[in-house]
Legacy VTK file of the C-alpha trace (Angstrom):
# vtk DataFile Version 3.0
C-alpha trace
ASCII
DATASET POLYDATA
POINTS 103 float
66.331 80.470 9.728
67.677 81.212 6.124
66.329 81.687 3.000
67.559 79.254 1.031
70.879 82.069 -0.352
72.673 81.395 2.940
71.243 83.981 4.482
69.587 84.797 7.379
65.914 86.453 6.971
65.064 89.617 8.699
63.268 88.809 11.495
65.700 85.742 13.215
68.319 88.333 13.458
67.138 89.503 16.441
67.554 85.640 17.770
71.070 85.269 16.583
72.708 87.615 18.028
71.061 86.770 20.860
72.563 83.100 21.058
75.908 84.238 20.240
75.628 86.741 22.481
75.747 84.203 25.290
77.821 81.806 24.008
80.704 84.551 24.781
79.113 85.156 28.536
80.976 82.242 28.764
83.591 83.898 28.186
86.882 82.795 26.283
88.531 79.852 27.502
91.416 77.380 26.545
89.171 74.680 25.304
87.857 76.301 23.387
90.952 78.452 22.385
92.753 74.776 21.610
95.096 74.823 18.739
98.924 75.498 17.222
100.535 78.596 16.648
103.191 78.623 13.606
104.880 81.423 13.263
106.883 82.967 10.796
106.127 80.681 8.077
107.625 82.042 4.904
105.852 81.109 1.701
106.901 81.962 -2.396
103.712 83.509 -3.996
102.448 80.800 -6.399
103.294 77.792 -4.308
101.551 75.240 -1.534
103.334 74.388 1.605
102.480 71.658 3.952
102.086 73.049 7.651
103.325 70.386 10.152
101.265 70.771 13.555
99.677 68.421 17.321
96.354 69.302 17.352
96.144 65.288 16.713
92.687 65.577 14.465
91.630 67.663 11.729
91.784 71.250 12.354
88.188 73.232 11.721
89.871 76.653 10.940
92.772 79.101 11.054
93.854 82.490 11.884
95.990 84.545 10.593
97.752 86.651 13.476
100.186 88.984 11.176
101.491 89.224 7.799
104.093 90.449 5.863
103.993 91.300 1.892
100.470 91.964 0.043
99.825 89.000 -1.283
96.433 86.446 -0.703
96.883 83.309 1.529
94.083 80.721 1.498
93.724 76.351 1.503
95.111 74.551 -0.167
94.734 72.346 -2.898
96.185 69.299 -0.737
93.673 67.976 2.279
94.170 68.861 6.171
95.159 65.544 8.078
95.346 65.584 11.766
98.767 65.952 11.311
99.013 69.313 8.758
97.682 71.412 6.570
98.466 72.820 3.666
98.690 76.688 2.811
98.546 78.173 -0.703
99.795 81.746 -1.931
98.170 83.284 -4.814
99.997 86.158 -6.405
104.469 87.001 -6.779
106.777 87.275 -4.051
107.222 86.098 -0.852
104.747 86.589 2.286
106.290 85.719 6.320
102.778 84.529 8.070
102.537 83.932 11.951
98.996 81.441 12.190
97.134 79.554 14.813
95.409 75.752 13.564
92.233 75.571 14.911
91.690 72.751 17.042
LINES 1 104
103 0 1 2 3 4 5 6 7 8 9 10 11 12 13 14 15 16 17 18 19 20 21 22 23 24 25 26 27 28 29 30 31 32 33 34 35 36 37 38 39 40 41 42 43 44 45 46 47 48 49 50 51 52 53 54 55 56 57 58 59 60 61 62 63 64 65 66 67 68 69 70 71 72 73 74 75 76 77 78 79 80 81 82 83 84 85 86 87 88 89 90 91 92 93 94 95 96 97 98 99 100 101 102
């Protein structure tokens, strides 16, 4: 599979594509899309914010659905918990984001 560099070997690509396609053949369901939508979070540049959620588990990730402002949004330094996540903005100014927190 991997050659140690984190890259997939050329010979393994068709197998991985087939595996991903078969996973998608089942379609998207509420079970694999479980999460928490958080809208219109305003974050000032060079700050970290804590955002509460109701997932009762440490989230697997987040998807930015909309961002107004041209700054970099990244995971915060504070560890994510079963009650909240932390995000931070790099740069000066302000952004407004809507995110989907993945279960």
